[in-house]
N, C-alpha and C positions, 0 to 999 in steps of 0.2 A: 289388444290394449288400445290401439289406434281407433278401432271401430267403436269402443266404449266412449272414448273421448269425443269422437265425432257425434255420437248419439247425445252426449251431455250438452255439447255445443248447440246441437239442433233443438234440444229441449229448452235451453235458456232462451233461444230465439222465440220459441213458441210461448214461453212465459211472458217475455217482453211484449210479444204481439197481443197476447190475451189481456195483459195489464193495460196496454194502450187502448184496446177496445172497451174494456171496462170503464177506464177513466173517461173515455169519450162519451159513453152512454150515461154514466152516473158519476159526474164530477165529485170528488171528495170534498168534505168540508174543509174550511180554512185551516183548522187546527190539525188535520190529517195530511196536509200537503207534504210536510217534511218526511213522513213515513213512506209515502208513495215515492217521493223523490229519492230517498235513501234506497228503497227497494229497486227502483230503476237503475240506480248507480251500481248497487252491489251485483245485481244480476247481469247488468251490461259488462262490468269489469270481469265478472266470472267468465262470461262468454269470450271477452277479449283475451283473457289469460289462457283459457283453454284453447282458443283458436291459435294463439301464438305458440303454445306448447306443441299443439298438433302440427303446426307448420315446421317448427324446429325439428321435431321427430322425423317428419317427412324429408326435410333437407338432409338430416344425418343419414337416414336410410338411403337416400339417393347418392350421397357421397360414398357410403360404404359399398353400395352396389357398383358405383363407378370404379372405386379402388379395386374391388374384386375382379371386375371386367378387365381393368388394366393389368392386374397380376396374371389373369388367365391369358391375355394376349401376349404378355412378356414371356410367360412360361411356354406358350405355344411357339413363339419366335425362337426362344432358346433351344427348345426341343428340335425344331426344324434345322437350326444352325448345327446342333450336335449331330443330327442325322446326316447332314451334308458333310460335316467334317469326318464322320465315321466312314462314309462312303468314299471320300477322298483318300482316307487312310488305307482303306482296303485296296483301292486302285494303286496307291503308292507301294503297298506291301506286295501286291501281285507283280508289279514291275520289278521290285527289288529281288523277289524270288526268281523271276525270269532272268534278270541280269546275273544273279548268283549261279543259276544253272548253266547259263551260257559261259560264264567264266570258268566254272568247274569242268565243262566239256572241253574248253580250249586248253585248260591246264592238263587235263587227262591226255589229250592228243599230244601236247608238247612233251609230257612225261614219257609217253610211249615212244615218241621219236627220239628222245634223249636216251632212253634205255636201249633202243635198237642201235643208235649211233655208238653208245658206250660199249655195247657188246661187240660190235664190229671192230671198233678201235682197240678194245682189250685183246681180242683174239689176234688181231694183226700184230700188236705189240709183243705178245708172248711168243708168237711164232717167229718174230724177228730175232728172238734170242737164239733160235735154232733154225737151220735151213731145212729141217725135215718136217714133213707133214704127217708122217707115221713113224712110230718108234719100234725099233727092233729089239727083241729080247735075245740076248746071247751071252755066253760066258765072257767076262772081261777080266783081264789080268789085274794086278794090284799095283799101287804106287803109294808113296808116303806124302800125301798132301797135308796142308795145315788143317786144323779142326774144321769139320764140315759145318756150315751154317747157311741159312737162306739169307742172302744180302738184304739189308734194310731197303735199299732202293728198288728191289724187285718185288717186295711183298704186296704193294698195292696192286700191281699188275697181276700177280698170281691170284689174289683174292677175287678180282674182277673176272679172271679167266675161269677159275673153279666155280664161281657163282652162276655161270651159264648152264651148268648141269650138276646140281647137287646130288650126291649119292651117299652110300654107307661105306665106312672104312673101319678096319681094326688096326690099331697102331701098337706095335710091340717093339721093345728094345732089349738087347741082350743084357743080362744081369751083370752088375759090377763094371760097367763101362760108361763113365760119365760123359764122354764125348758122344757116344752113340745115343745115349738118352737125351742129351741136349739137342742133338740134331732132330731126333724124333719129336721133341717138344716144339721146335720150329714148325714142323709140318702139322702138328696138332693145332697150333695157334692159327696157321693160315687156313687150314681146312675148316676148323670150327667157325672162324669168322666168315668163311664163304658159304656157310649154311649147310655144310655136310654133317651127317650124323656119325658121331664117333661111338663105336660100340663100347659100352661100359662107361662112356664119357671120361675115359682116362687112358693113360699109357701103361700097358702091362709089361712085365718083364718075363724073360724066359731063360732057361738054361739049355745048353746044347752039349752033346757028346761027340766024340770023334773029331775029325778034321773041321775046325771052325770055318764058317763062311766069312766073307768080307763084303763090305758095301751094304746095299739095300736089296733085299729080296722081296719082289712083289708076287703075291699069289692070288689067283682068281679062278673062277669056275671055267672048266673046259676039259677037253681031252688032253692028256699029258703030252708034252713035247718029246719028240725023239731026240737022241743025241745030235748036237750041232744044228738042230733045227732053228730057224729064225721065224719068229712069230710077228706078224704085223698087227698093231693095235690101233684101230681107227679112232679119230677124235669124236666119233659119235658115241663111244662107250666111255664110262668113267675111267677104266684102266688106261685108255688112250690119253686122257687129259693128264693123269699123273705121270705116265711115261714121257709124254711130250715135255712137261715141265722139268722133269729130271734130266732129260737130254739137253734142254735149253740151259739148265744150270750146271751142266757137265758133272752130274752126279753118277758115280759108278753104281750100277744096279743090274740085277738079273731078274728073270721072270719065270714063274712056274704056273702051268695050267693044271688044276687038280679037279677031279669030279666031285670031291666031297666038300668043296667050298660052296657056301650058299649063293644062290643066284643074286647078282647085283652087288655082292660084297667084294671089296678089295682089301687084302691083308698086306700090311707093310711091316716087314721084319727088318729092324735096323741092327745090323751086325757091326763089328769093329771096322774102323776106317781102313781102306786098302793101304798096303805098304808100298806098292809100286804099280805102274800102269802096264 
């Protein structure tokens, strides 16, 4: 479009030039002067108008080009700023991840120290309840104590103590004896909370014939004891933990080693409370 206008402007200049040459060579008659003057004016005005229009279009095109260049520079600046911010964000995120990992590592170390410390303190506390480090299984007479219970103030210590070596246990209470069942329930609650596996996840009941037993009878795998034999149960075994706790709580109990008990299982039979010691 601009090229066409420029061509027209150039053509008007040629016409004006041609008209000037013609008038110089052959002056018009007096009565034709007004026509020639009008022709010069019209063609000259047409050239001026077209020249102005062409100039305006060039100015507008220049302004549009400048605006687009400005927008492009602004967009490039914004993109560079965004890239810089993104890079900074990545650096900050990497630092946050590193700090979080360092904090997690410190927390893990502190937790390990706390667990180790708690385990030692718990073992010491439960052993303070009894002067023995090993428990002896032997026949014990009977007495008539009050209903057997695990004291509330000792439960937290017992849970921590048993949590150091979770194992599997079967808990049974003699039928039709509310006191024996309630005492068995105390041990169920403590061992369950300590992470021990309760066979059947309940307390079963049993009937017995002949001379009834008293107290708690602990059964575990091993060669049967001979009469009057005393068996030592080390704390490294689950039966040793239970026997140690019962000695500490002054619970009357006996122990039997039987070959048909599954390996790693401790059977706790809760009989009637002893009538004398």
